[in-house]
Every structure is written in structure tokens, then in C-alpha cells.
N, C-alpha and C positions, 0 to 999 in steps of 0.2 A: 504493500500500498504506500501511495504516495506522503512524503511528510507534508505537514501542513507549515510552511514559514513565509518568509520573504525577507528581499533583500531590499531593503530602504523602505524601511515604514513609509505611509505615502502621504504627503499633502494630497494626493487625490482622492483619497479616500474622505477628505473633507469638502471637495467637491462637488456638488451637489450635480453638475452638469458632466463630471466625470467619475464619479462613483454610481455605483450601483449599491442600493439599500443591503443590509446584512441580511442573512436569512431569517426569518422568524424565528425569534426567541433567541438571539445571538445579538450580543453576550448576554449570556447568564450569570456570570462570573466575572471575575476580574480577568485580564487580560495582563503578561507576561511579555515583554519584549528583551528579549535578551541581546545584547551590545558585548562584541568578541575582541572588545578593545579598552585600554583605562579610559576613564571619566575625562571628560575637558576637551577632549577633540573633536573634530567634526565628525566624525563616526558616532561621536557621543550625542552631541548637542542637537542634530537634527530630531533623532528618535524622542528627545527630552521634549519638543516644543511641540511635535505632531501630539506625541502621547497626551500632552495637557490637551488639546482639542479633542482627539479622539475620546478622553474622558468623559468631555462634557457633555459632546454629541450623544455617545453611548449610554451613560448614565452608570457607567462600572470604571471602577479603578483601572489605570493603564499602568501597571509598573516598570520601571526600564531599569534592569539587571544587567552590572557589567560583569563579564567574565573574561578578561583577556587572559593572553598567553597563547603561546603557538603559532604565531600569525592568524590568529583567529579560529584555529582548531578546537580548541578548547571550549569556549562558546557554543560553535557550529556543534560539537560533538552533546553537546546539553542539550540543544534545540533538536537534534537528530533522534536521542534516545526518549524524549518527551512525548507523550500521548498525542498522536496527531490528531487532535480535536479544533486547533485553532485559536486555543490560549496558551499557546507558548510560541513567540513568534521570535524569527532571526532577522535583526537589522544589521546588516554588514556591506564594508564596501567588497568588491571583486575576489580578494587575497584567498579567503576562505572556503570558495566553492569554484573558482577559476583558477586562480593562479597556482594555491598548493596542492590539487592534484598532480601537476608536474611537478613540483617540488619534494614532495615527501611520497617515498617510496610504500608509505602502508596510512592511511589512515582509517581512524575509530568510525568515520561514517560515509556512507555515501552522498557525493553530492549530487548526482541524478535524481536523486528521492525529494530534493527540496524542490516549492513549488513556488514560483514568482510571483509575488502579490501586485506592487508597483513599484513606482521610483519614486524616492522621494526627494533628490536632488543629484547634480550635476557638480564636481571639482574639477575642473581643468587643471593640467599640470603645466608648469610653464620652467625650461631652464634655459639660465642666463648664463652667458660667458664672459671674461675679461675680453676686451677687443683684441686683445693681445695675442689670445689664442687663436690660432689660425685653424679653426674646425669649421664647418660648414653643413655638416650632419652629424645626426647619433647615427652610429652604425648599430644595425639590429643585429 
């Protein structure tokens, strides 16, 4: 059975134009959003902002729980082993589910069993170098 989790909790969940209403009776108990990185960074701040709006909209507590370590694998494993009922969600940037399978020979979870719900945001990366560095492109 597919695990119900999500990568990057959603602002779309708050938008009437983009979001579907939750199934009847959902949520009937508190929701837990697991962030597999330390508090205070962008991976943590966005789910916290969204959790407040979801709690207000749904009338249920939405708790953000940080489980950092192993490049996001600890938090992803926790969600993977949770009951797949939609009450334990994963909010993570790509590493745990996209990059780590290429870096770690054995994971305690199957990334293909997570079901994305929505995208909460996008953070572009920029590389700057001193003008004296004679680099024209980043080798891939």
C-alpha cells in the first residue's frame, strides 16, 4: 500500500481555487507534519507557516515535528513506518526521496511508496564566484 505523505506541505491546500476539500470526516484528529531537518531553516519555516493556516481551516491541531539527521533519512523513515492514514505527513525538500537513494546503498524506507500531495514553495539556488575565477560553467 502506498504511504500517504507529502513533500512540501501546501499553500495550495489553503487555496480554494487550487485545493480540493478533504474527504468527509478528515481530519478527525491532530495532524503531524514531520520535517526531517533542524528547526529554523527554510525546510522548517514553510511547514510551520502552513500548519497554522491548516489548523485554522480544519479545526484540528497541526503539529510540526523536527526529526533531523542522516540527510533527511531519519524523518523519512519515521513517516514511512507510520500508519498510512494521512495523519502523519512528511514535508521535505528533494534529498530524502530523490537524492538519497543514489547516495545511500540501503535505506530503511522505499521512496517510491510516498505519495506527493502538493508543493509548498520553491527555493532557487545561485552560485557566485569572484570575477577573477575563470569559470564559465559548472561541470555536471
